[in-house]
C-alpha positions as CSV (number, residue, x, y, z in Angstrom):
1,M,130.3,152.1,129.8
2,K,128.6,150.6,132.8
3,L,125.7,149.5,130.7
4,A,127.9,147.5,128.4
5,H,129.7,145.9,131.3
6,V,126.4,144.8,132.9
7,S,125.2,143.5,129.6
8,N,128.4,141.3,129.3
9,I,127.9,140.0,132.8
10,Y,124.3,139.1,132.0
11,K,125.4,137.3,128.8
12,Q,128.0,135.3,130.7
13,L,125.5,134.3,133.3
14,R,123.0,133.2,130.6
15,C,125.8,131.2,128.9
16,K,126.7,129.5,132.2
17,K,123.1,128.6,132.9
18,F,122.7,127.2,129.4
19,I,125.9,125.1,129.8
20,K,124.6,123.8,133.1
21,K,121.2,122.9,131.6
22,L,123.0,121.2,128.6
23,I,125.2,119.2,131.0
24,L,122.2,118.2,133.1
25,V,120.1,117.1,130.1
26,T,123.0,115.2,128.6
27,T,123.7,113.4,131.8
28,G,120.0,112.6,132.2
29,M,119.9,111.2,128.6
30,V,123.0,109.0,129.3
31,I,121.5,107.6,132.5
32,F,118.2,106.9,130.7
33,Y,120.0,105.2,127.8
34,N,122.0,103.0,130.2
35,I,118.9,102.0,132.1
36,A,116.9,101.4,128.9
37,A,119.8,99.4,127.4
38,T,119.8,97.2,130.5
39,H,116.1,96.7,130.8
40,I,114.4,97.4,127.5
41,R,114.9,95.9,124.0
42,F,113.3,97.0,120.8
43,V,112.5,94.1,118.5
44,L,111.5,94.2,114.8
45,S,109.7,91.1,113.5
46,V,110.5,90.4,109.8
47,T,108.0,87.5,109.3
48,P,104.3,87.9,108.4
49,S,103.2,85.6,111.2
50,L,102.3,88.5,113.6
51,P,100.1,91.5,112.7
52,Y,102.6,93.8,114.3
53,R,106.2,94.4,113.3
54,F,107.7,96.5,116.2
55,F,107.8,95.5,119.8
56,V,109.1,96.9,123.1
57,I,110.4,94.0,125.2
58,H,111.2,94.2,128.9
59,K,114.3,92.1,129.2
60,R,114.7,89.5,131.9
61,I,117.8,90.2,134.0
62,E,118.0,86.6,135.2
63,P,116.0,83.5,134.4
64,T,113.0,82.9,136.7
65,L,110.0,80.6,136.7
66,R,107.5,83.5,136.7
67,V,104.8,82.7,134.2
68,P,104.3,85.4,131.5
69,S,100.8,86.8,131.4
70,M,98.3,85.4,129.0
71,N,98.3,87.3,125.6
72,S,101.6,89.0,126.2
73,Y,104.3,88.8,123.5
74,V,107.4,86.9,124.5
75,L,110.9,86.8,123.0
76,F,112.9,83.6,123.1
77,Y,115.6,81.8,121.2
78,H,114.3,78.7,119.5
79,P,116.9,76.0,118.5
80,I,114.9,74.6,115.6
81,V,114.8,77.9,113.7
82,Q,118.1,79.0,115.2
83,T,117.1,82.5,115.9
84,Q,115.2,84.7,118.4
85,V,111.5,84.5,117.9
86,I,108.6,86.6,119.2
87,K,105.2,85.0,119.7
88,H,101.9,85.6,121.5
89,V,101.3,83.6,124.8
90,K,98.0,81.7,124.4
91,G,98.4,79.0,127.0
92,I,100.0,78.9,130.4
93,P,100.6,76.0,132.8
94,G,97.3,74.2,133.5
95,S,95.7,75.3,130.2
96,K,94.0,72.5,128.3
97,L,94.9,71.7,124.7
98,W,92.2,69.8,122.8
99,Y,90.9,69.2,119.3
100,D,87.3,69.5,118.2
101,D,85.6,67.2,115.6
102,A,86.8,69.3,112.7
103,G,90.4,68.9,113.8
104,K,90.8,72.5,115.1
105,L,93.1,73.0,118.0
106,W,91.8,74.8,121.1
107,V,93.7,76.2,124.1
108,D,91.1,76.3,126.8
109,E,88.4,78.4,125.0
110,F,90.6,79.9,122.3
111,C,90.7,78.3,118.8
112,V,94.2,78.5,117.3
113,G,93.1,76.8,114.1
114,K,93.7,73.5,112.3
115,P,97.4,72.6,112.2
116,H,98.8,71.7,108.8
117,T,100.4,68.4,108.0
118,H,103.3,69.9,106.0
119,S,105.3,73.1,106.4
120,R,105.6,75.8,103.7
121,T,108.7,74.0,102.4
122,G,106.9,70.7,102.2
123,K,108.4,69.0,105.2
124,H,106.0,66.8,107.2
125,V,105.1,68.3,110.6
126,N,103.2,66.7,113.5
127,R,100.5,68.5,115.4
128,I,100.9,68.9,119.1
129,Q,99.1,66.3,121.3
130,S,96.0,67.1,123.4
131,G,96.6,67.4,127.1
132,I,97.4,69.9,129.9
133,I,100.3,72.3,129.6
134,P,102.7,71.3,132.3
135,E,104.3,73.6,134.9
136,G,107.3,75.5,133.5
137,Y,106.0,75.8,129.9
138,V,103.8,78.1,127.8
139,F,102.0,77.7,124.5
140,V,103.0,80.4,122.0
141,Y,101.1,81.3,118.9
142,A,100.9,83.7,116.0
143,P,97.6,84.3,114.1
144,H,99.1,83.7,110.6
145,D,97.7,80.4,109.3
146,R,101.2,79.1,108.3
147,S,103.0,80.3,111.4
148,F,105.4,77.8,112.9
149,D,104.5,77.8,116.6
150,S,103.4,75.6,119.5
151,R,100.7,74.0,117.3
152,Y,103.4,71.7,116.1
153,E,105.4,69.1,118.0
154,E,108.6,70.1,116.2
155,F,108.3,73.6,117.7
156,G,106.7,72.5,120.9
157,L,105.8,74.3,124.2
158,I,108.3,76.9,125.3
159,P,110.2,76.5,128.6
160,I,109.5,79.6,130.7
161,Q,113.2,79.8,131.5
162,A,114.0,80.2,127.8
163,I,112.0,83.4,127.6
164,Q,114.3,86.4,127.4
165,G,111.6,89.0,127.9
166,A,108.0,90.0,127.5
167,G,106.5,93.1,126.1
168,I,103.9,94.9,124.0
169,A,103.4,95.5,120.3
170,V,103.8,99.1,119.1
171,I,103.3,99.1,115.4
């Protein structure tokens, strides 16, 4: 009789320990989710302009004038396309935009290619002018030849304050 009683007490203790661990893990997951939901955003790109489709973006809590790092991916709302866009930063304030004799656009020493004169839909587009990227703006780019990005005046340079977050490509 005593052995069965000790066995029941042992089972009760194991059950209590399990419930405590379950509560602890659940609480930890809820805290992690709340922190992640506040600071991290997962973005799926549905266009073929970038070689990656899935990004992890660190959200900006408040607008700042901190320049994103070169080659980072940034998320921003663009009024022309009326949606959130993710692109690659290829030029920061002070970078030089220039064209070579073949009409290819360069950002400092990086060739972004020759801008087209018409969009995929046939609408006339203007190439961005040569010059120096001013303070408060970045040049964004996607490697797809027909990507609508800062190569075109209609898209333009992106104000740093419009950037909602920066991150990395996952897949």
